[in-house]
C-alpha positions as CSV (number, residue, x, y, z in Angstrom):
1,M,11.2,-16.8,9.0
2,K,9.7,-14.0,6.8
3,T,5.8,-12.7,7.7
4,K,3.8,-13.1,4.9
5,A,1.9,-10.2,3.3
6,I,-0.6,-10.4,0.3
7,F,-2.0,-6.9,-1.2
8,Y,-5.3,-7.0,-2.7
9,H,-6.0,-3.8,-5.2
10,A,-8.3,-3.5,-8.0
11,G,-5.2,-1.7,-10.5
12,C,-7.2,1.9,-9.5
13,P,-4.6,4.8,-9.3
14,V,-6.1,4.9,-5.6
15,C,-4.2,1.2,-5.6
16,V,-1.2,2.0,-7.6
17,A,-0.3,4.6,-5.3
18,A,-1.0,2.7,-2.0
19,E,0.7,-0.4,-3.3
20,H,4.0,2.1,-4.1
21,S,3.7,4.0,-0.4
22,V,2.7,1.3,1.9
23,A,3.8,-2.5,0.7
24,N,6.8,-2.1,-0.5
25,A,8.1,0.3,2.4
26,L,7.6,-3.1,4.3
27,D,11.0,-4.6,5.1
28,P,11.7,-7.1,2.6
29,S,14.5,-8.8,5.1
30,R,11.6,-9.0,7.6
31,Y,8.2,-9.9,5.0
32,A,7.6,-11.6,1.9
33,V,5.0,-9.7,-0.1
34,E,2.6,-10.6,-3.0
35,S,0.4,-7.9,-4.4
36,V,-2.8,-9.3,-5.6
37,H,-4.4,-7.5,-9.1
38,L,-8.5,-8.8,-8.0
39,G,-9.3,-7.4,-11.2
40,T,-7.2,-9.8,-13.4
41,S,-7.4,-12.6,-10.8
42,K,-11.0,-13.3,-10.3
43,A,-10.4,-16.6,-8.4
44,R,-8.9,-15.0,-5.6
45,V,-12.0,-12.3,-4.9
46,K,-13.2,-15.4,-2.3
47,E,-9.9,-15.6,-0.9
48,A,-10.1,-11.9,0.0
49,V,-12.9,-12.3,1.4
50,A,-12.0,-15.1,3.7
51,A,-9.5,-13.6,4.3
52,G,-11.6,-10.2,6.2
53,V,-10.9,-7.4,2.8
54,K,-14.0,-5.1,2.7
55,S,-12.7,-2.8,-0.2
56,V,-9.4,-2.6,-1.6
57,P,-6.1,-1.6,-1.2
58,A,-6.0,-4.0,1.7
59,L,-3.0,-5.4,2.8
60,V,-3.5,-8.8,5.1
61,M,-0.8,-10.1,7.7
62,N,-0.9,-11.8,10.5
63,G,-4.8,-12.9,10.4
64,A,-5.6,-9.3,9.8
65,A,-7.0,-7.1,7.2
66,F,-5.4,-3.4,7.0
67,H,-8.4,-1.5,4.6
68,I,-6.4,1.6,3.0
69,N,-7.9,4.5,1.8
70,F,-10.6,3.0,-0.7
71,G,-10.6,2.4,-3.6
72,A,-13.4,0.0,-5.0
73,S,-15.5,-2.0,-2.8
74,I,-15.0,-6.4,-2.6
75,D,-18.5,-6.4,-4.2
76,A,-17.7,-4.7,-6.5
77,L,-14.6,-6.9,-7.9
78,K,-17.1,-10.0,-7.9
C-alpha cells in the first residue's frame, strides 16, 4: 500500500522549485503524492492548518508536516 503525501503550496517560484525537487523525487511506487495549490483551493487551507502546516511549501505525510524553505505564511493564504 502506498503512503499518501500531500504537497501544499501557493504557486510561487519557491513552491514550484520545491515541488520539482522534493515531491517529485518521492518514489511513485511507494508514495501517492497529491499537490494542492492553496491559492486556488482556498477551501483546503483549513485542512492544511489542521495537518500542521504553518508555511508553504510543505509536505505532509505520516501525520507530520515538513516545511520546505519559506514561500508564504499559511496566514497569508487564509
